C-alpha positions, 0 to 999 in steps of 0.5 A: 682174734676175731672169729674162730674155727667153725668146728662142726662144719670143719669136722663134717667136711673132713669126715666126707673124705673117703680116707685120710690125706696127707694134711689131716689125720683122724683119731679116737682117743689115742695120744702118744706125745712123741708121735704127736710131735712127729705128726705136727712136724709132718703136717706143717711141712706137707701143708706148705708142700701142698700150698695149704694154709693149715692141716689138722689132727681130729680126735673123736672120729672113727678111723675106719668109717669116719663116724663121729664117736666122741673122744675122752682126750682133753688137751688142757689136762694132758701132761707129759713129764709134769709139763702141759702137753702144749708147752712140751710140744712147743719146746721140741718143735723148731723153728717155732710151729704154729698150732692150736687145740680147739674143743667143741661138740659135734652132733652132741659128742666131744671133739678135739681139733688140732689146727697146724699152720703150714710152715713158712720159712724152714721145715719144722723139726721135732726133736731135731728131725723133720717129718713129712706125711706120705699117704696116711703115714708119717715118715722122716723127711730126709728119707724122701729127697725129692719131697725135701727138695720140692719143699725147700723150693716152695718155701723159697718161693713163698710170697709175704703178701700171700701169708695170713694176717688174720685167720678164722674170720667170719663173713661179716667180720671180713667186711668189718676189717677190710675197707671194701667201700674203698676198693670199689671206689678205687676200681670205679665199680659199684658196691654189690649189695650181696656180701658174698659177691664182695667176698668172692671178689676179694678172694679172686684178688687174693686179698682173702682165702677161704678155709676148710670150715668156710671161714676166711683168712685175711691175707697180708695183701688184703690187710696191707691194701685195705685194712681199716686198722693195721694194728688189728694184725700181729704181723703188721701192727708196726707198719702204719705210716708215721708222719712227724713235723719238726719246727726248724731244721733239726729234731729238737722240736717236734710240733706234730705227729700222726700215725695213719693206721689204714691200709695203704690203698684205702689210706693213701689219700689220707696220708697225702692230705696229712703230709700236705697239711704238715708241709711248710708253705711258701707265700707268693703274690700274683696280681695282688693275691696271696698264694700259698704253695707247698715247699716240696713239689707234690709229684716227687713227694707222692712217688717217694711215699708210694715207693716207701710203702711198697718197697719196704721189707715187711719181715723187719719187725718193730719198724715201719715207714716214716715221713719226717718234715722239716722246714728245709727238707723232707725225709722218707724212710722205709725198712729194708735195703734196696734190691738194686744199687742205689746209684742206679735207681733212675736207670736200672730195670725195676725190681720189687720186693713186694710184687703183688702189692706193687702190682695192685697199687699200680693198677689202682693208680696210687703209684707209677708204672713200674720203673718210671717213678724215679724218672718222674721224681728227678724230672720234676725236681730238675724243672723246679731247679731244686737240689738233687734228692739224697739217697742213703742206705742206713742200717738196712733201711733206705732214706730219701731226702727231698730238699726245698728250693735254695739259691745255687750259690748255697749248694755245696760242691758235693750237692752240685756233683750229685745233681749232675750225676742224676741229670746224666742218668735222666738224660741217658734214660731219655736217649740223650747226653749231658752238655754245657747247655743242659747243665745251664738249664738244670741249674738256671745259669744264664748263657753268658755264665757258661764257664760256671757250668763248665767248672761244675762239669769239671768237678763232676768229671773229677769226682768220677760220676760222669765221663766224656761221650766223645773226644771231639769238640771244645769244652763248651760242646762236649757231651757227657754220660753217667760213669757206668755208661762208658762200658756200653758205649765202648762196646757199641763203638767196638761193634761198629768198627768190627762191622 
């Protein structure tokens, strides 16, 4: 861990308080293990309740006048029932509590600081009982139902991006860990000469937060967006984008692999450059000049990768976003099942698992405005008459497959049906319907072969992915909607007839 708590600064700041508050406690030498366990539970819970990253217990301070008197307490040698104090406490605090003892000297006197991280998901219990601080007293949490209810509400609303990735970081080390140059380049601002201006800007962006000892915590949002190396953090070490290129259409022959460890905002251009370099090319000749074009269109690739980075489930440990490139397709996988029905990606109101990251990357121009990314993906694919992308939810992960161009005659009936369904969704979003003519345009079918388009529409009707929008007109002039739009259409017709 880079940096560390500035003990003298922290102690002197807390001694300036006229009295103890809920999130810290001052002691001289007295250590009762049972009482200390209850105090850790209480401070971890009240710190979360008060939206503080940490609380503290400090030994070596006079409780009455807050003078620094020193302590004889040594957490390294203190034992309870032949067990080391730290281990004894850890075994009795559930779920696992984050706390750490620090030893230092302040004004020449020995001081011990116990730093206790705010609980994240559930109230911390000691010996199966949760505690809370009320003023300077430690009490059982269930004796204060209003506080317990509020604590659960706070924990339910806790945002992953605002949790701590790296704690206790000195000013200069924040700038070593976060790519501030990239931040200013993406926001089109001049890099300030004063480091403190940069730190204050990052604090305003909620990328970092200052601690009581004036050091900094780098928040998950800061590390995810601008970390120079995501492996510098414990929680995000498996979240770098991994890109794998295979020879052929199977996973038998892996030809190249890259793992890009930079944060997603500062490293997105590098991710895209790597994908473009590894993507197979099609060669064309125009006016005697050879031209190489990517086998997969840039706009859908960019949007799918940005979606995978933004919408992944960061609480899924040991797995991160992966892009696999084959000769005939590209597969983009991210941890986490989608929050909306995968069949409604194109039309459903947007819902983001990581709203703060999504908002930041949209503002930096890395992804589309919320809710229009899939529209652009499908629109671009239709313009190029490519097979429809495949959407799969596999073991709590989401995988999108983008296919290279191939003749319509080689598409399976199920692939054509999926293309028609996505076309119907796009048409609906754009305020229009599916027709024989729009299907001919989607698949590049000549007008004289309109019967082929009609057969494809009949297959989609049989599969239940589209419905007729009206009962008038011949087969060639019928209009169609995605299957889920029928209810809203019927409701509108009923309302009009009632009127």
